[in-house]
Backbone as XML, in Angstrom:
<?xml version="1.0"?>
<chain id="A" units="angstrom">
  <residue number="1" name="MET">
    <atom name="N" x="32.673" y="-48.388" z="-90.999"/>
    <atom name="CA" x="33.474" y="-48.778" z="-92.145"/>
    <atom name="C" x="32.661" y="-48.535" z="-93.420"/>
  </residue>
  <residue number="2" name="ASN">
    <atom name="N" x="33.136" y="-47.630" z="-94.232"/>
    <atom name="CA" x="32.450" y="-47.297" z="-95.474"/>
    <atom name="C" x="33.184" y="-47.940" z="-96.641"/>
  </residue>
  <residue number="3" name="LEU">
    <atom name="N" x="32.457" y="-48.690" z="-97.441"/>
    <atom name="CA" x="33.019" y="-49.318" z="-98.636"/>
    <atom name="C" x="32.412" y="-48.651" z="-99.864"/>
  </residue>
  <residue number="4" name="ASP">
    <atom name="N" x="33.262" y="-48.262" z="-100.764"/>
    <atom name="CA" x="32.724" y="-47.724" z="-102.011"/>
    <atom name="C" x="32.519" y="-48.873" z="-102.997"/>
  </residue>
  <residue number="5" name="ILE">
    <atom name="N" x="31.988" y="-48.574" z="-104.135"/>
    <atom name="CA" x="31.602" y="-49.606" z="-105.108"/>
    <atom name="C" x="32.804" y="-50.371" z="-105.651"/>
  </residue>
  <residue number="6" name="SER">
    <atom name="N" x="33.953" y="-49.719" z="-105.808"/>
    <atom name="CA" x="35.122" y="-50.422" z="-106.332"/>
    <atom name="C" x="35.665" y="-51.429" z="-105.321"/>
  </residue>
  <residue number="7" name="GLU">
    <atom name="N" x="35.623" y="-51.114" z="-104.041"/>
    <atom name="CA" x="36.073" y="-52.061" z="-103.024"/>
    <atom name="C" x="35.129" y="-53.250" z="-102.916"/>
  </residue>
  <residue number="8" name="ILE">
    <atom name="N" x="33.843" y="-52.994" z="-103.057"/>
    <atom name="CA" x="32.861" y="-54.088" z="-103.037"/>
    <atom name="C" x="33.062" y="-54.989" z="-104.243"/>
  </residue>
  <residue number="9" name="PHE">
    <atom name="N" x="33.307" y="-54.397" z="-105.406"/>
    <atom name="CA" x="33.553" y="-55.186" z="-106.614"/>
    <atom name="C" x="34.812" y="-56.027" z="-106.467"/>
  </residue>
  <residue number="10" name="CYS">
    <atom name="N" x="35.878" y="-55.459" z="-105.933"/>
    <atom name="CA" x="37.128" y="-56.210" z="-105.734"/>
    <atom name="C" x="36.920" y="-57.347" z="-104.746"/>
  </residue>
  <residue number="11" name="LEU">
    <atom name="N" x="36.190" y="-57.089" z="-103.677"/>
    <atom name="CA" x="35.906" y="-58.123" z="-102.696"/>
    <atom name="C" x="35.082" y="-59.251" z="-103.317"/>
  </residue>
  <residue number="12" name="PHE">
    <atom name="N" x="34.089" y="-58.909" z="-104.119"/>
    <atom name="CA" x="33.289" y="-59.908" z="-104.811"/>
    <atom name="C" x="34.143" y="-60.744" z="-105.759"/>
  </residue>
  <residue number="13" name="PHE">
    <atom name="N" x="35.052" y="-60.086" z="-106.482"/>
    <atom name="CA" x="35.904" y="-60.807" z="-107.427"/>
    <atom name="C" x="36.840" y="-61.764" z="-106.701"/>
  </residue>
  <residue number="14" name="VAL">
    <atom name="N" x="37.385" y="-61.364" z="-105.573"/>
    <atom name="CA" x="38.282" y="-62.239" z="-104.800"/>
    <atom name="C" x="37.512" y="-63.446" z="-104.267"/>
  </residue>
  <residue number="15" name="ILE">
    <atom name="N" x="36.323" y="-63.204" z="-103.732"/>
    <atom name="CA" x="35.515" y="-64.313" z="-103.221"/>
    <atom name="C" x="35.109" y="-65.249" z="-104.352"/>
  </residue>
  <residue number="16" name="ALA">
    <atom name="N" x="34.729" y="-64.706" z="-105.496"/>
    <atom name="CA" x="34.341" y="-65.535" z="-106.639"/>
    <atom name="C" x="35.525" y="-66.332" z="-107.182"/>
  </residue>
  <residue number="17" name="ALA">
    <atom name="N" x="36.724" y="-65.765" z="-107.095"/>
    <atom name="CA" x="37.906" y="-66.482" z="-107.578"/>
    <atom name="C" x="38.308" y="-67.594" z="-106.616"/>
  </residue>
  <residue number="18" name="LEU">
    <atom name="N" x="38.103" y="-67.409" z="-105.325"/>
    <atom name="CA" x="38.488" y="-68.410" z="-104.331"/>
    <atom name="C" x="37.430" y="-69.482" z="-104.116"/>
  </residue>
  <residue number="19" name="GLN">
    <atom name="N" x="36.224" y="-69.243" z="-104.523"/>
    <atom name="CA" x="35.121" y="-70.166" z="-104.273"/>
    <atom name="C" x="35.360" y="-71.565" z="-104.853"/>
  </residue>
  <residue number="20" name="PRO">
    <atom name="N" x="35.824" y="-71.740" z="-106.115"/>
    <atom name="CA" x="36.055" y="-73.099" z="-106.615"/>
    <atom name="C" x="37.147" y="-73.837" z="-105.839"/>
  </residue>
  <residue number="21" name="LEU">
    <atom name="N" x="38.187" y="-73.122" z="-105.448"/>
    <atom name="CA" x="39.260" y="-73.741" z="-104.682"/>
    <atom name="C" x="38.755" y="-74.207" z="-103.319"/>
  </residue>
  <residue number="22" name="LEU">
    <atom name="N" x="37.993" y="-73.361" z="-102.645"/>
    <atom name="CA" x="37.451" y="-73.734" z="-101.346"/>
    <atom name="C" x="36.466" y="-74.891" z="-101.455"/>
  </residue>
  <residue number="23" name="ARG">
    <atom name="N" x="35.650" y="-74.893" z="-102.497"/>
    <atom name="CA" x="34.698" y="-75.981" z="-102.689"/>
    <atom name="C" x="35.422" y="-77.304" z="-102.904"/>
  </residue>
  <residue number="24" name="LYS">
    <atom name="N" x="36.518" y="-77.277" z="-103.677"/>
    <atom name="CA" x="37.286" y="-78.499" z="-103.919"/>
    <atom name="C" x="37.945" y="-78.985" z="-102.630"/>
  </residue>
  <residue number="25" name="LYS">
    <atom name="N" x="38.461" y="-78.057" z="-101.814"/>
    <atom name="CA" x="39.074" y="-78.436" z="-100.535"/>
    <atom name="C" x="38.037" y="-79.050" z="-99.597"/>
  </residue>
  <residue number="26" name="PHE">
    <atom name="N" x="36.840" y="-78.444" z="-99.514"/>
    <atom name="CA" x="35.794" y="-78.980" z="-98.657"/>
    <atom name="C" x="35.341" y="-80.357" z="-99.135"/>
  </residue>
  <residue number="27" name="LEU">
    <atom name="N" x="35.239" y="-80.553" z="-100.444"/>
    <atom name="CA" x="34.853" y="-81.849" z="-100.990"/>
    <atom name="C" x="35.905" y="-82.896" z="-100.661"/>
  </residue>
  <residue number="28" name="GLY">
    <atom name="N" x="37.191" y="-82.538" z="-100.765"/>
    <atom name="CA" x="38.259" y="-83.475" z="-100.427"/>
    <atom name="C" x="38.256" y="-83.836" z="-98.957"/>
  </residue>
  <residue number="29" name="ALA">
    <atom name="N" x="38.012" y="-82.855" z="-98.084"/>
    <atom name="CA" x="37.958" y="-83.125" z="-96.646"/>
    <atom name="C" x="36.769" y="-84.020" z="-96.305"/>
  </residue>
  <residue number="30" name="MET">
    <atom name="N" x="35.621" y="-83.780" z="-96.935"/>
    <atom name="CA" x="34.455" y="-84.610" z="-96.706"/>
    <atom name="C" x="34.719" y="-86.043" z="-97.174"/>
  </residue>
  <residue number="31" name="ARG">
    <atom name="N" x="35.378" y="-86.183" z="-98.314"/>
    <atom name="CA" x="35.705" y="-87.500" z="-98.852"/>
    <atom name="C" x="36.674" y="-88.229" z="-97.911"/>
  </residue>
  <residue number="32" name="GLN">
    <atom name="N" x="37.670" y="-87.513" z="-97.378"/>
    <atom name="CA" x="38.624" y="-88.128" z="-96.454"/>
    <atom name="C" x="37.926" y="-88.602" z="-95.186"/>
  </residue>
  <residue number="33" name="ARG">
    <atom name="N" x="36.973" y="-87.823" z="-94.661"/>
    <atom name="CA" x="36.229" y="-88.246" z="-93.471"/>
    <atom name="C" x="35.405" y="-89.500" z="-93.752"/>
  </residue>
  <residue number="34" name="LEU">
    <atom name="N" x="34.790" y="-89.556" z="-94.936"/>
    <atom name="CA" x="33.990" y="-90.717" z="-95.305"/>
    <atom name="C" x="34.868" y="-91.956" z="-95.457"/>
  </residue>
  <residue number="35" name="ILE">
    <atom name="N" x="36.020" y="-91.811" z="-96.091"/>
    <atom name="CA" x="36.935" y="-92.938" z="-96.257"/>
    <atom name="C" x="37.453" y="-93.400" z="-94.899"/>
  </residue>
  <residue number="36" name="ALA">
    <atom name="N" x="37.777" y="-92.444" z="-94.012"/>
    <atom name="CA" x="38.266" y="-92.812" z="-92.675"/>
    <atom name="C" x="37.206" y="-93.568" z="-91.881"/>
  </residue>
  <residue number="37" name="SER">
    <atom name="N" x="35.948" y="-93.135" z="-91.995"/>
    <atom name="CA" x="34.890" y="-93.847" z="-91.283"/>
    <atom name="C" x="34.685" y="-95.243" z="-91.869"/>
  </residue>
  <residue number="38" name="PHE">
    <atom name="N" x="34.819" y="-95.363" z="-93.181"/>
    <atom name="CA" x="34.692" y="-96.672" z="-93.831"/>
    <atom name="C" x="35.831" y="-97.593" z="-93.397"/>
  </residue>
  <residue number="39" name="GLU">
    <atom name="N" x="37.056" y="-97.046" z="-93.330"/>
    <atom name="CA" x="38.197" y="-97.846" z="-92.870"/>
    <atom name="C" x="38.016" y="-98.290" z="-91.430"/>
  </residue>
  <residue number="40" name="LYS">
    <atom name="N" x="37.453" y="-97.432" z="-90.593"/>
    <atom name="CA" x="37.260" y="-97.749" z="-89.179"/>
    <atom name="C" x="36.224" y="-98.858" z="-89.002"/>
  </residue>
  <residue number="41" name="THR">
    <atom name="N" x="35.119" y="-98.790" z="-89.764"/>
    <atom name="CA" x="34.076" y="-99.807" z="-89.625"/>
    <atom name="C" x="34.529" y="-101.156" z="-90.162"/>
  </residue>
  <residue number="42" name="ARG">
    <atom name="N" x="35.316" y="-101.149" z="-91.248"/>
    <atom name="CA" x="35.777" y="-102.419" z="-91.821"/>
    <atom name="C" x="37.049" y="-102.933" z="-91.167"/>
  </residue>
  <residue number="43" name="GLY">
    <atom name="N" x="37.816" y="-102.025" z="-90.566"/>
    <atom name="CA" x="39.064" y="-102.445" z="-89.935"/>
    <atom name="C" x="40.137" y="-102.768" z="-90.955"/>
  </residue>
  <residue number="44" name="SER">
    <atom name="N" x="40.100" y="-102.120" z="-92.121"/>
    <atom name="CA" x="41.097" y="-102.363" z="-93.169"/>
    <atom name="C" x="41.423" y="-101.057" z="-93.873"/>
  </residue>
  <residue number="45" name="ARG">
    <atom name="N" x="42.434" y="-101.115" z="-94.709"/>
    <atom name="CA" x="42.867" y="-99.945" z="-95.462"/>
    <atom name="C" x="42.052" y="-99.841" z="-96.746"/>
  </residue>
  <residue number="46" name="VAL">
    <atom name="N" x="41.663" y="-98.630" z="-97.126"/>
    <atom name="CA" x="40.879" y="-98.390" z="-98.339"/>
    <atom name="C" x="41.712" y="-97.572" z="-99.309"/>
  </residue>
  <residue number="47" name="ILE">
    <atom name="N" x="41.823" y="-98.060" z="-100.536"/>
    <atom name="CA" x="42.489" y="-97.324" z="-101.607"/>
    <atom name="C" x="41.410" y="-96.955" z="-102.615"/>
  </residue>
  <residue number="48" name="VAL">
    <atom name="N" x="41.330" y="-95.686" z="-102.945"/>
    <atom name="CA" x="40.234" y="-95.183" z="-103.761"/>
    <atom name="C" x="40.787" y="-94.554" z="-105.033"/>
  </residue>
  <residue number="49" name="LEU">
    <atom name="N" x="40.126" y="-94.815" z="-106.156"/>
    <atom name="CA" x="40.394" y="-94.124" z="-107.411"/>
    <atom name="C" x="39.107" y="-93.425" z="-107.804"/>
  </residue>
  <residue number="50" name="ILE">
    <atom name="N" x="39.135" y="-92.108" z="-107.781"/>
    <atom name="CA" x="37.941" y="-91.317" z="-108.097"/>
    <atom name="C" x="38.178" y="-90.621" z="-109.426"/>
  </residue>
  <residue number="51" name="HIS">
    <atom name="N" x="37.305" y="-90.896" z="-110.367"/>
    <atom name="CA" x="37.414" y="-90.361" z="-111.725"/>
    <atom name="C" x="36.130" y="-89.603" z="-112.009"/>
  </residue>
  <residue number="52" name="ARG">
    <atom name="N" x="36.230" y="-88.292" z="-112.187"/>
    <atom name="CA" x="35.027" y="-87.508" z="-112.393"/>
    <atom name="C" x="35.294" y="-86.360" z="-113.363"/>
  </residue>
  <residue number="53" name="GLN">
    <atom name="N" x="34.229" y="-85.844" z="-113.895"/>
    <atom name="CA" x="34.317" y="-84.715" z="-114.809"/>
    <atom name="C" x="34.088" y="-83.427" z="-114.024"/>
  </residue>
  <residue number="54" name="GLU">
    <atom name="N" x="35.027" y="-82.524" z="-114.123"/>
    <atom name="CA" x="34.954" y="-81.245" z="-113.419"/>
    <atom name="C" x="34.670" y="-80.130" z="-114.422"/>
  </residue>
  <residue number="55" name="THR">
    <atom name="N" x="34.085" y="-79.069" z="-113.943"/>
    <atom name="CA" x="33.824" y="-77.901" z="-114.772"/>
    <atom name="C" x="34.595" y="-76.720" z="-114.207"/>
  </residue>
  <residue number="56" name="MET">
    <atom name="N" x="35.414" y="-76.093" z="-115.034"/>
    <atom name="CA" x="36.135" y="-74.894" z="-114.623"/>
    <atom name="C" x="35.238" y="-73.710" z="-114.953"/>
  </residue>
  <residue number="57" name="SER">
    <atom name="N" x="35.002" y="-72.878" z="-113.938"/>
    <atom name="CA" x="34.110" y="-71.749" z="-114.168"/>
    <atom name="C" x="34.762" y="-70.463" z="-113.683"/>
  </residue>
  <residue number="58" name="LEU">
    <atom name="N" x="34.326" y="-69.382" z="-114.272"/>
    <atom name="CA" x="34.791" y="-68.057" z="-113.899"/>
    <atom name="C" x="33.569" y="-67.214" z="-113.575"/>
  </residue>
  <residue number="59" name="LEU">
    <atom name="N" x="33.484" y="-66.740" z="-112.353"/>
    <atom name="CA" x="32.353" y="-65.962" z="-111.854"/>
    <atom name="C" x="31.028" y="-66.698" z="-112.046"/>
  </residue>
  <residue number="60" name="GLY">
    <atom name="N" x="31.070" y="-68.024" z="-111.887"/>
    <atom name="CA" x="29.861" y="-68.829" z="-111.988"/>
    <atom name="C" x="29.505" y="-69.278" z="-113.385"/>
  </residue>
  <residue number="61" name="PHE">
    <atom name="N" x="30.215" y="-68.811" z="-114.403"/>
    <atom name="CA" x="29.944" y="-69.209" z="-115.779"/>
    <atom name="C" x="30.911" y="-70.309" z="-116.183"/>
  </residue>
  <residue number="62" name="PRO">
    <atom name="N" x="30.423" y="-71.451" z="-116.644"/>
    <atom name="CA" x="31.328" y="-72.545" z="-117.016"/>
    <atom name="C" x="32.173" y="-72.164" z="-118.233"/>
  </residue>
  <residue number="63" name="ILE">
    <atom name="N" x="33.475" y="-72.402" z="-118.112"/>
    <atom name="CA" x="34.404" y="-72.088" z="-119.194"/>
    <atom name="C" x="34.729" y="-73.348" z="-119.992"/>
  </residue>
  <residue number="64" name="PHE">
    <atom name="N" x="35.185" y="-74.406" z="-119.312"/>
    <atom name="CA" x="35.457" y="-75.667" z="-119.987"/>
    <atom name="C" x="35.364" y="-76.799" z="-118.975"/>
  </residue>
  <residue number="65" name="ARG">
    <atom name="N" x="35.343" y="-78.023" z="-119.484"/>
    <atom name="CA" x="35.277" y="-79.213" z="-118.642"/>
    <atom name="C" x="36.565" y="-80.000" z="-118.788"/>
  </residue>
  <residue number="66" name="TYR">
    <atom name="N" x="36.927" y="-80.684" z="-117.726"/>
    <atom name="CA" x="38.107" y="-81.543" z="-117.759"/>
    <atom name="C" x="37.869" y="-82.745" z="-116.857"/>
  </residue>
  <residue number="67" name="ILE">
    <atom name="N" x="38.650" y="-83.793" z="-117.098"/>
    <atom name="CA" x="38.555" y="-85.008" z="-116.302"/>
    <atom name="C" x="39.559" y="-84.899" z="-115.167"/>
  </residue>
  <residue number="68" name="ASP">
    <atom name="N" x="39.069" y="-85.058" z="-113.958"/>
    <atom name="CA" x="39.920" y="-84.998" z="-112.775"/>
    <atom name="C" x="40.000" y="-86.400" z="-112.177"/>
  </residue>
  <residue number="69" name="VAL">
    <atom name="N" x="41.210" y="-86.871" z="-111.965"/>
    <atom name="CA" x="41.411" y="-88.180" z="-111.377"/>
    <atom name="C" x="42.123" y="-87.979" z="-110.060"/>
  </residue>
  <residue number="70" name="ASP">
    <atom name="N" x="41.385" y="-88.209" z="-108.964"/>
    <atom name="CA" x="41.998" y="-88.181" z="-107.645"/>
    <atom name="C" x="42.530" y="-89.574" z="-107.372"/>
  </residue>
  <residue number="71" name="ASP">
    <atom name="N" x="43.708" y="-89.824" z="-107.819"/>
    <atom name="CA" x="44.279" y="-91.143" z="-107.589"/>
    <atom name="C" x="45.386" y="-91.048" z="-106.557"/>
  </residue>
  <residue number="72" name="SER">
    <atom name="N" x="45.723" y="-92.160" z="-106.027"/>
    <atom name="CA" x="46.818" y="-92.214" z="-105.071"/>
    <atom name="C" x="47.906" y="-93.109" z="-105.667"/>
  </residue>
  <residue number="73" name="TYR">
    <atom name="N" x="48.446" y="-92.682" z="-106.810"/>
    <atom name="CA" x="49.476" y="-93.454" z="-107.496"/>
    <atom name="C" x="50.687" y="-93.650" z="-106.600"/>
  </residue>
  <residue number="74" name="GLU">
    <atom name="N" x="51.132" y="-92.581" z="-105.959"/>
    <atom name="CA" x="52.290" y="-92.690" z="-105.087"/>
    <atom name="C" x="51.989" y="-93.602" z="-103.903"/>
  </residue>
  <residue number="75" name="GLU">
    <atom name="N" x="50.768" y="-93.490" z="-103.366"/>
    <atom name="CA" x="50.393" y="-94.335" z="-102.236"/>
    <atom name="C" x="50.318" y="-95.803" z="-102.642"/>
  </residue>
  <residue number="76" name="ALA">
    <atom name="N" x="49.787" y="-96.066" z="-103.840"/>
    <atom name="CA" x="49.691" y="-97.449" z="-104.299"/>
    <atom name="C" x="51.071" y="-98.051" z="-104.546"/>
  </residue>
  <residue number="77" name="THR">
    <atom name="N" x="51.985" y="-97.283" z="-105.112"/>
    <atom name="CA" x="53.343" y="-97.804" z="-105.322"/>
    <atom name="C" x="54.072" y="-97.980" z="-104.000"/>
  </residue>
  <residue number="78" name="ASN">
    <atom name="N" x="53.790" y="-97.122" z="-103.011"/>
    <atom name="CA" x="54.406" y="-97.293" z="-101.692"/>
    <atom name="C" x="53.919" y="-98.555" z="-101.000"/>
  </residue>
  <residue number="79" name="LEU">
    <atom name="N" x="52.682" y="-98.972" z="-101.314"/>
    <atom name="CA" x="52.159" y="-100.214" z="-100.745"/>
    <atom name="C" x="52.650" y="-101.442" z="-101.491"/>
  </residue>
  <residue number="80" name="GLY">
    <atom name="N" x="53.377" y="-101.250" z="-102.593"/>
    <atom name="CA" x="53.924" y="-102.367" z="-103.353"/>
    <atom name="C" x="53.022" y="-102.875" z="-104.451"/>
  </residue>
  <residue number="81" name="LEU">
    <atom name="N" x="51.987" y="-102.132" z="-104.779"/>
    <atom name="CA" x="51.087" y="-102.532" z="-105.864"/>
    <atom name="C" x="51.698" y="-102.153" z="-107.204"/>
  </residue>
  <residue number="82" name="HIS">
    <atom name="N" x="51.490" y="-102.997" z="-108.206"/>
    <atom name="CA" x="51.990" y="-102.717" z="-109.549"/>
    <atom name="C" x="50.994" y="-101.812" z="-110.267"/>
  </residue>
  <residue number="83" name="VAL">
    <atom name="N" x="51.376" y="-100.557" z="-110.430"/>
    <atom name="CA" x="50.504" y="-99.566" z="-111.058"/>
    <atom name="C" x="51.292" y="-98.893" z="-112.166"/>
  </residue>
  <residue number="84" name="THR">
    <atom name="N" x="50.663" y="-98.767" z="-113.344"/>
    <atom name="CA" x="51.309" y="-98.066" z="-114.450"/>
    <atom name="C" x="50.582" y="-96.754" z="-114.699"/>
  </residue>
  <residue number="85" name="LYS">
    <atom name="N" x="51.334" y="-95.773" z="-115.131"/>
    <atom name="CA" x="50.736" y="-94.467" z="-115.412"/>
    <atom name="C" x="50.399" y="-94.292" z="-116.881"/>
  </residue>
  <residue number="86" name="GLY">
    <atom name="N" x="51.074" y="-94.984" z="-117.751"/>
    <atom name="CA" x="50.889" y="-94.786" z="-119.185"/>
    <atom name="C" x="49.733" y="-95.597" z="-119.738"/>
  </residue>
  <residue number="87" name="ILE">
    <atom name="N" x="49.543" y="-95.465" z="-121.039"/>
    <atom name="CA" x="48.511" y="-96.221" z="-121.739"/>
    <atom name="C" x="49.090" y="-97.587" z="-122.081"/>
  </residue>
  <residue number="88" name="PRO">
    <atom name="N" x="48.378" y="-98.666" z="-121.762"/>
    <atom name="CA" x="48.909" y="-99.993" z="-122.048"/>
    <atom name="C" x="49.021" y="-100.244" z="-123.548"/>
  </residue>
  <residue number="89" name="PRO">
    <atom name="N" x="50.047" y="-101.001" z="-123.968"/>
    <atom name="CA" x="50.213" y="-101.267" z="-125.412"/>
    <atom name="C" x="49.057" y="-102.057" z="-126.015"/>
  </residue>
  <residue number="90" name="GLU">
    <atom name="N" x="48.335" y="-102.811" z="-125.195"/>
    <atom name="CA" x="47.181" y="-103.560" z="-125.713"/>
    <atom name="C" x="46.110" y="-102.628" z="-126.249"/>
  </residue>
  <residue number="91" name="LEU">
    <atom name="N" x="45.987" y="-101.461" z="-125.629"/>
    <atom name="CA" x="45.009" y="-100.487" z="-126.090"/>
    <atom name="C" x="45.375" y="-99.974" z="-127.485"/>
  </residue>
  <residue number="92" name="TYR">
    <atom name="N" x="46.661" y="-99.717" z="-127.703"/>
    <atom name="CA" x="47.100" y="-99.301" z="-129.044"/>
    <atom name="C" x="46.826" y="-100.392" z="-130.072"/>
  </residue>
  <residue number="93" name="GLN">
    <atom name="N" x="47.012" y="-101.660" z="-129.690"/>
    <atom name="CA" x="46.725" y="-102.763" z="-130.611"/>
    <atom name="C" x="45.235" y="-102.831" z="-130.919"/>
  </residue>
  <residue number="94" name="LEU">
    <atom name="N" x="44.412" y="-102.597" z="-129.906"/>
    <atom name="CA" x="42.968" y="-102.623" z="-130.118"/>
    <atom name="C" x="42.523" y="-101.487" z="-131.023"/>
  </residue>
  <residue number="95" name="VAL">
    <atom name="N" x="43.075" y="-100.317" z="-130.843"/>
    <atom name="CA" x="42.723" y="-99.161" z="-131.672"/>
    <atom name="C" x="43.173" y="-99.386" z="-133.113"/>
  </residue>
  <residue number="96" name="SER">
    <atom name="N" x="44.310" y="-100.043" z="-133.303"/>
    <atom name="CA" x="44.795" y="-100.268" z="-134.667"/>
    <atom name="C" x="43.907" y="-101.243" z="-135.437"/>
  </residue>
  <residue number="97" name="LEU">
    <atom name="N" x="43.106" y="-102.043" z="-134.750"/>
    <atom name="CA" x="42.195" y="-102.964" z="-135.432"/>
    <atom name="C" x="41.016" y="-102.239" z="-136.082"/>
  </residue>
  <residue number="98" name="TYR">
    <atom name="N" x="40.707" y="-101.053" z="-135.602"/>
    <atom name="CA" x="39.571" y="-100.295" z="-136.108"/>
    <atom name="C" x="40.037" y="-98.922" z="-136.594"/>
  </residue>
  <residue number="99" name="PRO">
    <atom name="N" x="40.670" y="-98.883" z="-137.763"/>
    <atom name="CA" x="41.163" y="-97.575" z="-138.234"/>
    <atom name="C" x="40.020" y="-96.650" z="-138.601"/>
  </residue>
  <residue number="100" name="GLN">
    <atom name="N" x="40.237" y="-95.397" z="-138.332"/>
    <atom name="CA" x="39.259" y="-94.372" z="-138.656"/>
    <atom name="C" x="39.646" y="-93.719" z="-139.978"/>
  </residue>
  <residue number="101" name="PRO">
    <atom name="N" x="38.669" y="-93.344" z="-140.804"/>
    <atom name="CA" x="39.000" y="-92.688" z="-142.068"/>
    <atom name="C" x="39.604" y="-91.309" z="-141.810"/>
  </residue>
  <residue number="102" name="VAL">
    <atom name="N" x="40.615" y="-91.008" z="-142.608"/>
    <atom name="CA" x="41.264" y="-89.704" z="-142.505"/>
    <atom name="C" x="40.671" y="-88.804" z="-143.576"/>
  </residue>
  <residue number="103" name="ARG">
    <atom name="N" x="40.134" y="-87.688" z="-143.156"/>
    <atom name="CA" x="39.527" y="-86.755" z="-144.104"/>
    <atom name="C" x="40.365" y="-85.496" z="-144.145"/>
  </residue>
  <residue number="104" name="HIS">
    <atom name="N" x="40.684" y="-85.104" z="-145.326"/>
    <atom name="CA" x="41.448" y="-83.882" z="-145.515"/>
    <atom name="C" x="40.573" y="-82.788" z="-146.118"/>
  </residue>
  <residue number="105" name="GLN">
    <atom name="N" x="39.327" y="-82.804" z="-145.755"/>
    <atom name="CA" x="38.409" y="-81.787" z="-146.259"/>
    <atom name="C" x="37.837" y="-81.025" z="-145.068"/>
  </residue>
  <residue number="106" name="PRO">
    <atom name="N" x="37.471" y="-79.804" z="-145.275"/>
    <atom name="CA" x="36.926" y="-79.032" z="-144.148"/>
    <atom name="C" x="35.564" y="-79.574" z="-143.725"/>
  </residue>
  <residue number="107" name="SER">
    <atom name="N" x="35.238" y="-79.377" z="-142.471"/>
    <atom name="CA" x="33.966" y="-79.872" z="-141.974"/>
    <atom name="C" x="32.804" y="-78.977" z="-142.399"/>
  </residue>
  <residue number="108" name="VAL">
    <atom name="N" x="33.083" y="-77.741" z="-142.739"/>
    <atom name="CA" x="32.057" y="-76.821" z="-143.213"/>
    <atom name="C" x="32.344" y="-76.530" z="-144.678"/>
  </residue>
  <residue number="109" name="GLU">
    <atom name="N" x="31.332" y="-76.686" z="-145.490"/>
    <atom name="CA" x="31.522" y="-76.481" z="-146.919"/>
    <atom name="C" x="30.806" y="-75.197" z="-147.331"/>
  </residue>
  <residue number="110" name="TYR">
    <atom name="N" x="31.485" y="-74.373" z="-148.073"/>
    <atom name="CA" x="30.938" y="-73.106" z="-148.543"/>
    <atom name="C" x="30.481" y="-73.279" z="-149.980"/>
  </residue>
  <residue number="111" name="LEU">
    <atom name="N" x="29.225" y="-72.994" z="-150.207"/>
    <atom name="CA" x="28.675" y="-73.065" z="-151.549"/>
    <atom name="C" x="28.395" y="-71.650" z="-152.018"/>
  </residue>
  <residue number="112" name="PRO">
    <atom name="N" x="29.157" y="-71.172" z="-152.993"/>
    <atom name="CA" x="28.916" y="-69.810" z="-153.470"/>
    <atom name="C" x="27.592" y="-69.737" z="-154.233"/>
  </residue>
  <residue number="113" name="VAL">
    <atom name="N" x="26.837" y="-68.720" z="-153.950"/>
    <atom name="CA" x="25.557" y="-68.501" z="-154.609"/>
    <atom name="C" x="25.694" y="-67.238" z="-155.449"/>
  </residue>
  <residue number="114" name="PRO">
    <atom name="N" x="25.363" y="-67.331" z="-156.739"/>
    <atom name="CA" x="25.481" y="-66.122" z="-157.566"/>
    <atom name="C" x="24.467" y="-65.072" z="-157.117"/>
  </residue>
  <residue number="115" name="ARG">
    <atom name="N" x="24.922" y="-63.869" z="-157.046"/>
    <atom name="CA" x="24.047" y="-62.762" z="-156.645"/>
    <atom name="C" x="23.700" y="-61.943" z="-157.878"/>
  </residue>
  <residue number="116" name="LEU">
    <atom name="N" x="22.472" y="-61.473" z="-157.879"/>
    <atom name="CA" x="22.055" y="-60.646" z="-158.991"/>
    <atom name="C" x="22.545" y="-59.229" z="-158.771"/>
  </residue>
  <residue number="117" name="LYS">
    <atom name="N" x="23.060" y="-58.661" z="-159.801"/>
    <atom name="CA" x="23.510" y="-57.265" z="-159.728"/>
    <atom name="C" x="22.451" y="-56.382" z="-160.341"/>
  </residue>
  <residue number="118" name="GLY">
    <atom name="N" x="22.153" y="-55.322" z="-159.667"/>
    <atom name="CA" x="21.145" y="-54.392" z="-160.168"/>
    <atom name="C" x="19.820" y="-54.613" z="-159.467"/>
  </residue>
  <residue number="119" name="PRO">
    <atom name="N" x="18.837" y="-53.826" z="-159.826"/>
    <atom name="CA" x="17.530" y="-53.946" z="-159.166"/>
    <atom name="C" x="16.790" y="-55.203" z="-159.611"/>
  </residue>
  <residue number="120" name="VAL">
    <atom name="N" x="16.018" y="-55.729" z="-158.674"/>
    <atom name="CA" x="15.229" y="-56.913" z="-158.957"/>
    <atom name="C" x="13.817" y="-56.445" z="-159.295"/>
  </residue>
  <residue number="121" name="HIS">
    <atom name="N" x="13.308" y="-56.877" z="-160.478"/>
    <atom name="CA" x="11.977" y="-56.460" z="-160.923"/>
    <atom name="C" x="10.991" y="-57.576" z="-160.654"/>
  </residue>
  <residue number="122" name="LYS">
    <atom name="N" x="9.895" y="-57.218" z="-160.019"/>
    <atom name="CA" x="8.828" y="-58.188" z="-159.777"/>
    <atom name="C" x="7.831" y="-58.116" z="-160.907"/>
  </residue>
  <residue number="123" name="LEU">
    <atom name="N" x="7.290" y="-59.236" z="-161.253"/>
    <atom name="CA" x="6.289" y="-59.292" z="-162.324"/>
    <atom name="C" x="4.910" y="-59.200" z="-161.822"/>
  </residue>
</chain>
């Protein structure tokens, strides 16, 4: 089987594109095994809320970060727990107690510097 450089490049790109997805699947499977073993040793049901910062990368270079919440909202509501998805109104009341100043000016300020026209003579 002879592979030329373009086929090797395409194969590398496909593997690099699938790598984050596979890593996330393996991490989820490992987490499920750990939770199952914990449930077995305790003899009770475990509900987990995992909140972590993820990095989205392309070909190994980080592009941006985002917050990933592996929650079981549907599972918690199926168990009859009172869970809300939105932001509680108390948080809005707390934020309103500490207003932030509103600035309508640019964050970078340009200071024009006069330039000399013509040759510069040294003394």
